[in-house]
N, C-alpha and C positions, 0 to 999 in steps of 0.2 A: 505492500498501498501505500503509494504515493500524497505526503499532502503538498495542496495546492493552496496557499495566504497570496494574497491581492488587497493592496491600501483603498484603493477603489471602483465601481466599475470600469469608470475611464481603461485596466487597467485589462479589462478583458480581452482585446482586441489583439494584443500582446501575448497576456498569457495562453489565447487559443494555438498556435501552432504548437507550444507544449503538450495542452490537449489532447490536440491532432494524431501528434505524434506517439502521445501515451497509449491511445487508442486504438493506433494502428498494432501496438507491440501489444491487444488486450494487458494493461498493467493494468492494477483499478485504479483509481485513483477519486481523492476531493478536493474542494475548491471550495477558500469561503474570502469572503470579504470582514474584515479585520487590520485594524492597527494600533498602528506601535503608537501615539500621542491622541488617539479618540477613543479606543478598545483597550486600553493596556490590562486590565485585571481579564478580559474575555480573551484575548491574546495568550495570556499567560497561561490560561484557563483553556483550553483548546488545543494545544498545545500541547500540557500537561495532558491530559484526557486524551487527544492522536498521538501521543507516543503508547499511555497505556492499550490501548487497543492495536497495538502493532503498528503504527505508519514508521515507513522505515526510513525515507529521505523526507525532507522540507525539502518547498523549492518557495522563496519568497519574496514576491517583485514589489519594488518600490521606487520612490520619487524622487526629487528634490533633499532632504535632509536622509531618510531611509538609515532608517532604524530599522526597522521590522524584519531583516535575516539576524540583526544580531539582537534583537528583545526574542526571537524565535531559538535562535545558537545560545541564550539564555535561561533560560526553560526546558532546553531537553540536553538527550547527547547522545540523540541520532544525526548522520549529516545529515545539514544544512547549504541549501546552494541560493544564493541570492543573486536573481538580476536587477539592476539596477536600470530603472527607466527615464526616457529622458523625455523630460517636463519641465524644466531650462539648463539654460547653460552645455547646452546637445547631451545633456545626461551625464558630464562629468563629474556634476555635485554628487550625484546617486552615486556612481561610482568611486570615486573616493568617498566618502561616506558607506561604504557596502566594504569594502578592499583594508580601510583602514582600521580595522576591529581590534581590539587590546588582544593582549598575549590569554590568552586563558577560553575564549570563546572565538572561535573556527567558525570561519563559515567564509564556503567556498562562491567563488564569485566568477559568471560568463560575462559574454559582453554587453555591451548595453540597446538592451531589446531583444535579447538573447536566448528567447525562453524557446523555440530545441533545441538549443547548447543544452541547457538548463536540467529539461527529460533526457536526453540523451546519457547526461552525467550520470541521472537519477536511475537509470535504466540499465548504465553499465555498472554503476553499485548493486542492485539487488542479482544483476546476473557471475558476482562475486558467487553465491553461493546455491544460482536458478540453470542449469546444465541446460536447457530448451530457456529457457530467453536468450544466454550465450552463444544458442546457435541462431537465433534473432538477429541478434548484434552482427553477424559474421555475415551473413546474406542480406544485411542491411546495406553493410561495410561491400561488398561486392557489387549488391548493383551502385553504390555512386562509384566503381570502378570500371561496372559497365557505361556508366553513363559518362564517362570521362573515354573510355577509348571511341565509343561514336559518335562525342562532338569531333573528337578526336579525328578520325574517319570523313566527317561531313565537311570540319576545319580544310581538310585535304583537297575532296573534292571546290570545291570555291576556291581554293588558292590556282588551280590549277587550271583553269579557263579563262 
């Protein structure tokens, strides 16, 4: 189980790419809107309960001061992946907020708006102990490799004209 937390409904279009990938891999997930600043007690409660119920990885998307991934990490011992959202300053403020976690509170961070990579990292974490999921990842990467080979052939055709 992967728990996804977004700070507001405006983050949904970004996180949808993660949801789509999790569905492609048939990975169970839950999505909640919670805030590090506006609903801190509810956020902590959800994270603790989700951990107890078997969440193996959290994905937390946040913009601006982007404290949500850190608050999630402060309330669990399972891996947390932060997605900085481009809300101002081209998302650099969010990125820096997430990667500058203090010692002892670890948050993995993907690129700005990189929800698909967050889902992929979460799937890779789950695949450590799941042979079927590991094979799906191998197949996924092979499809990417095949696409590049196909694109190369198409490029060669275009260049030979």
